[in-house]
Each structure stands twice: as structure tokens, then as C-alpha cells.
C-alpha positions as CSV (number, residue, x, y, z in Angstrom):
1,M,13.8,14.9,13.0
2,E,16.3,15.3,10.1
3,F,16.5,14.6,6.4
4,T,18.3,11.7,4.9
5,N,18.8,9.8,1.6
6,L,17.8,6.3,0.3
7,E,20.6,3.8,0.3
8,N,19.0,1.9,-2.6
9,N,16.4,3.5,-4.9
10,S,16.7,1.1,-7.8
11,L,14.0,0.2,-10.2
12,N,16.2,-2.5,-11.7
13,S,14.6,-5.7,-12.9
14,D,14.1,-8.8,-10.7
15,K,12.7,-10.6,-13.8
16,S,9.1,-9.8,-12.9
17,R,6.8,-8.5,-15.6
18,V,5.9,-5.1,-14.3
19,L,4.6,-1.8,-15.7
20,Y,5.5,1.6,-14.3
21,L,3.3,4.7,-13.9
22,N,4.4,8.2,-12.8
23,V,1.6,10.4,-11.6
24,I,3.8,13.2,-10.4
25,G,3.5,16.2,-12.7
26,T,1.1,18.5,-14.3
27,I,-2.4,17.3,-15.3
28,E,-1.3,17.1,-18.9
29,E,1.8,15.0,-18.0
30,V,-0.1,12.7,-15.8
31,G,-2.8,12.4,-18.5
32,K,-0.2,11.3,-21.0
33,N,1.2,8.7,-18.6
34,L,-2.2,7.3,-17.9
35,K,-3.0,7.1,-21.6
36,Q,0.3,5.2,-22.2
37,L,-0.5,2.8,-19.4
38,G,-3.9,2.1,-20.9
39,M,-2.2,1.4,-24.3
40,N,0.3,-1.0,-22.6
41,L,-2.4,-2.8,-20.7
42,G,-4.4,-3.2,-23.9
43,A,-1.4,-4.4,-25.9
44,L,-0.8,-7.2,-23.4
45,Q,-4.2,-8.6,-24.2
46,G,-2.8,-9.6,-27.6
47,E,-2.3,-13.3,-28.1
48,N,1.4,-13.0,-28.9
49,M,2.2,-10.1,-26.7
50,H,4.4,-10.7,-23.7
51,L,6.1,-8.3,-21.3
52,E,9.7,-9.0,-20.6
53,S,11.3,-8.5,-17.2
54,S,11.3,-4.8,-16.3
55,Y,11.1,-3.4,-12.8
56,N,11.8,-4.6,-9.2
57,L,9.0,-5.7,-6.9
58,P,10.5,-5.7,-3.5
59,L,9.5,-7.9,-0.6
60,F,7.9,-6.5,2.5
61,S,10.3,-5.3,5.2
62,L,9.7,-5.8,8.9
63,A,8.2,-2.9,10.8
64,T,10.4,-1.1,13.3
65,N,9.6,-1.4,17.0
66,A,8.0,2.1,16.9
67,E,5.9,1.3,13.8
68,H,4.8,-2.1,15.3
69,A,3.9,-0.4,18.5
70,M,1.6,2.1,16.8
71,K,-0.1,-0.6,14.7
72,R,-0.4,-2.9,17.7
73,N,-2.1,-0.2,19.8
74,D,-4.5,0.5,16.9
75,L,-5.5,-3.2,16.5
76,L,-6.0,-3.5,20.3
77,G,-8.3,-0.6,20.3
78,R,-6.1,1.7,22.3
79,A,-6.0,5.4,21.6
80,V,-3.7,6.5,18.7
81,N,-3.4,9.9,17.1
82,F,-4.0,8.4,13.6
83,E,-6.1,5.3,12.8
84,V,-4.0,2.7,11.1
85,A,-6.0,-0.4,10.1
86,H,-9.5,-0.8,8.7
87,L,-11.2,-4.0,7.8
88,D,-14.6,-4.3,5.9
89,S,-17.1,-5.5,8.4
90,A,-18.9,-7.4,5.6
91,H,-15.7,-9.3,4.5
92,K,-15.7,-13.1,4.5
93,R,-13.7,-14.6,7.4
94,V,-11.9,-17.0,5.1
95,D,-10.5,-14.0,3.3
96,S,-8.7,-12.8,6.4
97,A,-6.8,-16.1,6.5
98,K,-6.2,-16.2,2.8
99,F,-4.8,-12.7,2.6
100,A,-2.9,-12.9,5.9
101,I,-1.0,-15.8,4.3
102,A,-0.5,-13.8,1.1
103,L,1.0,-10.9,3.1
104,A,3.3,-13.3,5.0
105,E,4.5,-14.9,1.8
106,R,5.6,-11.5,0.5
107,M,7.9,-11.1,3.5
108,N,11.6,-12.1,3.3
109,P,11.6,-16.0,3.4
110,L,14.9,-15.8,5.4
111,D,13.0,-13.9,8.1
112,V,9.5,-15.3,7.9
113,L,8.5,-19.0,7.6
114,V,5.0,-19.9,6.5
115,T,3.7,-23.4,7.4
116,K,0.2,-24.2,6.0
117,E,-1.6,-27.1,7.7
118,K,-5.1,-28.4,6.9
119,T,-7.0,-26.4,9.5
120,F,-4.4,-23.7,10.5
121,T,-1.4,-21.7,9.4
122,V,1.7,-21.0,11.4
123,I,3.9,-17.9,10.8
124,D,7.3,-17.8,12.3
125,I,8.9,-14.3,12.4
126,L,12.4,-15.3,13.2
127,P,14.1,-12.0,13.9
128,L,11.4,-11.1,16.5
129,N,11.2,-14.6,18.0
130,E,7.4,-14.4,17.3
131,V,5.1,-17.3,16.3
132,L,1.6,-16.8,15.2
133,A,-1.0,-19.5,14.5
134,F,-4.4,-18.8,13.0
135,N,-7.3,-20.9,11.8
136,R,-9.2,-21.0,8.5
137,N,-11.4,-18.1,9.6
138,G,-8.4,-15.9,10.1
139,I,-8.6,-15.8,13.9
140,V,-5.3,-15.9,15.8
141,N,-5.3,-18.9,18.1
142,Y,-1.8,-18.5,19.3
143,S,0.8,-15.8,19.6
144,R,3.6,-15.2,22.1
145,D,2.0,-11.8,22.3
146,K,-1.0,-12.9,24.4
147,E,-3.0,-9.7,23.8
148,V,-3.4,-10.4,20.1
149,R,-4.9,-13.9,20.6
150,G,-8.4,-13.9,19.2
151,K,-7.7,-10.9,16.9
152,D,-7.9,-10.9,13.1
153,A,-4.8,-12.4,11.5
154,L,-4.8,-9.9,8.7
155,K,-4.5,-7.0,11.1
156,V,-1.9,-8.8,13.2
157,I,0.3,-9.8,10.2
158,A,0.1,-6.2,8.8
159,S,1.3,-4.8,12.2
160,Y,4.6,-6.5,11.6
161,I,5.0,-5.0,8.1
162,H,6.8,-1.6,7.5
163,Q,5.0,-0.7,4.3
164,D,1.4,0.6,4.1
165,V,-0.8,-2.2,2.8
166,G,-4.2,-2.2,1.0
167,I,-6.2,-5.2,-0.2
168,L,-8.8,-5.4,-2.9
169,V,-10.9,-8.6,-3.0
170,V,-12.5,-10.0,-6.2
171,D,-16.2,-10.2,-5.8
172,N,-17.8,-11.2,-9.1
173,Q,-17.2,-8.1,-11.3
174,K,-16.2,-5.9,-8.4
175,L,-12.9,-5.2,-6.7
176,V,-13.9,-4.6,-3.1
177,Y,-11.6,-2.4,-1.0
178,T,-11.5,-4.8,2.0
179,F,-8.5,-3.9,4.1
180,D,-6.2,-0.9,4.8
181,S,-3.2,-0.6,7.0
182,S,-1.4,2.7,6.6
183,M,0.3,4.9,9.1
184,Y,0.1,8.1,7.0
185,E,-2.3,9.9,4.8
186,K,-4.0,8.2,1.8
187,T,-6.6,9.7,-0.5
188,P,-9.4,7.5,1.1
189,K,-8.4,8.4,4.7
190,D,-9.2,11.5,6.8
191,I,-6.0,13.5,6.9
192,V,-6.4,14.3,10.6
193,T,-8.0,11.1,12.2
194,G,-6.9,8.5,9.7
195,N,-10.5,7.1,9.3
196,N,-10.9,5.3,6.0
197,K,-14.3,6.2,4.4
198,F,-13.9,4.0,1.3
199,I,-13.5,0.6,3.0
200,G,-16.1,-1.9,1.7
201,Q,-16.6,0.0,-1.6
202,D,-15.9,-1.1,-5.1
203,A,-12.6,0.2,-6.4
204,F,-14.0,0.7,-9.9
205,A,-16.8,2.9,-8.6
206,F,-14.9,5.1,-6.2
207,H,-12.0,5.7,-8.6
208,G,-14.6,6.8,-11.1
209,K,-15.3,9.7,-8.9
210,A,-11.7,11.0,-8.8
211,K,-11.5,14.7,-9.5
212,N,-9.2,14.8,-12.5
213,F,-9.1,11.4,-14.0
214,G,-12.3,9.6,-12.9
215,H,-13.2,9.2,-16.5
216,V,-10.2,6.9,-17.2
217,L,-9.2,5.2,-13.9
218,P,-12.0,2.5,-13.8
219,E,-11.0,1.2,-17.2
220,L,-7.4,1.2,-16.3
221,F,-8.2,-0.9,-13.2
222,R,-10.3,-3.3,-15.3
223,G,-7.3,-3.6,-17.7
224,L,-5.0,-4.3,-14.8
225,K,-7.4,-6.9,-13.4
226,R,-7.7,-8.7,-16.8
227,N,-4.0,-8.9,-17.2
228,F,-3.6,-10.3,-13.7
229,E,-6.3,-12.9,-14.5
230,N,-4.7,-13.9,-17.7
231,G,-1.3,-14.2,-16.2
232,K,0.2,-11.5,-18.5
233,L,1.4,-9.2,-15.7
234,D,3.1,-9.6,-12.3
235,G,2.7,-6.0,-11.0
236,L,2.4,-2.3,-11.5
237,I,4.6,0.3,-9.8
238,I,3.2,3.8,-9.3
239,D,5.1,7.0,-8.1
240,L,2.8,9.7,-6.6
241,K,2.7,12.6,-4.2
242,G,0.1,13.7,-1.8
243,G,-1.9,16.9,-2.0
244,N,-1.2,18.1,1.6
245,S,1.6,20.1,3.1
246,Y,2.6,19.3,6.7
247,S,4.6,21.5,9.1
248,N,6.0,21.2,12.7
249,G,6.5,25.0,12.7
250,G,10.0,24.8,11.2
251,M,9.9,22.2,8.4
252,Y,7.4,21.9,5.6
253,V,7.0,18.4,4.1
254,R,4.8,16.5,1.7
255,R,4.1,12.8,1.2
256,F,5.7,11.0,-1.7
257,E,5.3,7.3,-2.2
258,R,6.0,4.4,-4.5
259,D,3.1,1.9,-4.7
260,Y,3.5,-1.7,-5.7
261,V,0.3,-3.4,-7.0
262,V,0.5,-7.3,-7.2
263,P,-2.1,-10.1,-7.7
264,V,-3.0,-12.8,-5.3
265,I,-3.5,-16.0,-7.3
266,Q,-4.9,-19.2,-5.8
267,N,-5.5,-22.4,-7.9
268,G,-5.0,-20.4,-11.0
269,N,-7.7,-17.8,-10.2
270,L,-7.3,-14.2,-9.2
271,Q,-8.5,-13.8,-5.6
272,G,-7.6,-10.1,-5.2
273,I,-4.9,-7.5,-5.3
274,I,-2.4,-6.3,-2.7
275,A,-1.3,-2.7,-3.0
276,Y,1.7,-1.8,-0.8
277,A,3.7,1.4,-0.5
278,D,7.0,2.8,0.6
279,V,6.0,6.3,2.0
280,F,8.3,9.2,2.4
281,F,8.0,12.9,3.5
282,Q,10.1,15.3,1.5
283,A,10.8,19.0,1.9
284,D,7.8,20.7,0.2
285,V,9.5,22.9,-2.3
286,P,8.8,23.5,-6.0
287,Q,10.6,21.1,-8.3
288,G,11.9,19.0,-5.5
289,I,14.1,16.1,-6.5
290,S,12.4,12.7,-6.0
291,H,13.8,10.6,-3.1
292,F,14.1,7.8,-5.7
293,D,16.5,10.1,-7.6
294,G,18.6,11.0,-4.6
295,G,16.4,13.7,-3.0
296,K,16.4,14.0,0.8
297,F,13.4,12.9,2.9
298,L,12.5,13.1,6.5
299,K,13.9,10.4,8.7
300,I,10.9,9.3,10.9
301,D,11.9,7.2,13.8
302,D,8.5,7.1,15.3
303,P,5.3,7.6,13.3
304,A,3.4,8.5,16.4
305,T,5.8,11.4,17.0
306,F,5.4,12.6,13.4
307,H,1.6,12.8,13.9
308,R,2.0,14.6,17.2
309,D,4.4,17.2,15.8
310,F,3.4,17.7,12.1
311,K,0.0,19.1,11.2
312,V,-1.6,19.7,7.9
313,I,-1.2,23.3,6.7
314,K,-4.3,24.7,5.0
315,N,-4.1,27.5,2.4
316,D,-0.4,28.0,2.9
317,N,2.0,29.3,0.3
318,Y,3.6,25.9,0.1
319,K,0.4,24.2,-1.2
320,T,0.9,22.9,-4.7
321,S,-1.6,24.2,-7.2
322,S,-4.4,21.9,-8.4
323,S,-2.6,21.7,-11.8
324,T,0.2,19.7,-10.2
325,K,-1.5,17.6,-7.6
326,S,-1.1,13.9,-8.4
327,D,-3.5,12.1,-6.1
328,C,-5.6,11.6,-9.4
């Protein structure tokens, strides 16, 4: 594996109403940024307050063959060295269909066609010559990949998406963490197995237990939810870095990612939230330059190979001190 650069790292506007949060820095710096976000979310509640176009909310990109292979093996129950997708066993079947459609509609319309009929939905993934059809309960009735027939549409659609994806479903006053598809570490996932221990939980509740900022995160999520419900905001972008250093014996890297948080609206009502992320692994050195500012990151051709070769380093000299961790 080698290091490379982003070709396009722009935050330029696409005329969406988007706020930005940077949680890379010291506890004091992150605390100030969270406070500013809270003020911005509160200000948007004002009757005459409107957010003009600000940052870019990119569409999903298609998974590479290697990424799709890892996600497909996971959804078929085959052995993988890091669990990818998790779906709340208590979720409503209709939500699988609803959010599978929402994911497909965030893919490039030149690549993916979504046709909604009364009792089923058809997804054409043109570059892959793939056609999926699923019913109102989110069960795949047809696919050219015969092995995924009968599987959950949400998992199948996510397997074709490059980005990590999480879904929060509105349930009365709760935001239930219903689905996760991520090839690399996340705060809720076991760093070795990939098992997600937070699936099915209320996002307000488990963010309230966060080590450094649990006292402010639930209210920020409520402010975000209110602005989505009131049509005042199209999205939130978050830059963060992980708390673990990885090594293959020669390179030391750490996860950096940019998260995009967007609402799913149906008939004027907020149904849930999609959080998706571009994930990178950069050289784990003090004061490293962000990949979005031109810093180099590890070129990963096959995520399964990364998990085979790179292991979490515990108590090593590269570990960032607790004062600069940013997984809130």
C-alpha cells in the first residue's frame, strides 16, 4: 500500500443549506466548535433566520469491486475479518424499503435509476449492469446476482455504495440507530471484530454517554432534528479523526473522515437521518495535514487486505493523548 492525495477536496457550495463542524483538535477547540454549532442551530429556529448556500453535499459513489465483494460476503453470512453491516432486528420492514430507496436516490442519477411502482421498486445500477427489485417490505425479489434474492434491500443497496452509511429512524421522540454499513472502525463498533453494539439504541441516549461531550451532544442532535423537521437545514458536515493507531509493522496510520448528515423527508415529514462518511487513513504523526487540505492518505485497494495487514496498536508512542482525541 502507498500514500496518495485527494483529487478534489472542495467544500464549495452546491446551493445546499449546510453547517460545518470540525471536531479535530484539543478538547478546548472542539468544545468551542460544538458551542458555535449549537448557537447556529438555535439561531435557525428564528422565524426570519435562513441559512444561505454554504457547503457541498456529495452524492454517493459506487463501491469498488473489492469493497462490494467484502460487503456482499458480509450480507451473505460468509466469514469476513471485519463485520460490515448491522440492522436492528426490531426495525419495521417497511423502513428497509423506505431507506433503501433513500440511499439509491442519493446515488448519481446518471448511474442509478430508481423506478417506484405501487407494490415494488426497481433499482437499475447502469455501470454494473445490475437490476434490483424489492417489495414494500424491503425484500429483494429479483437481482441478477441470484444469491442476494430474498435478502434485505437496505443491506444489498448499501453493498454497492463506497461510503460508510448509518441510518437513524424517527420513532416518536427518539432517533433509533437502525442500520450501519461501515468497512472500518466507528465509535460504536468493536475495533477488532467490527460488531456494532449500539444498533437499536436511541442516538440521544448513547451520545449522552460520550466521554468528553456527553453533556452537550444530545441537545445538538435535538437541534439538528428540529431544523430538519422545520425545513431550515439540508445537512451537516463533520470532520473527525479516530482514537486508534494502526500499523502493518512499517506504516502507522489513523482514521480521518468527513461525515455528511442529511434528512430523509417523506410527505413533508422527517422519517429519519442518513449519515454517510468518506473514510481515510493518514500517517499517524503529530500535526498531520488533513487529507482535505492536501495531506497524503493511504491508498486502500482492498479493505479486506487492510484489515488483514493493519492491526490496532495499543499503548504505542503514536497514540494521541486524550486531550486531542476527537471521537467526542
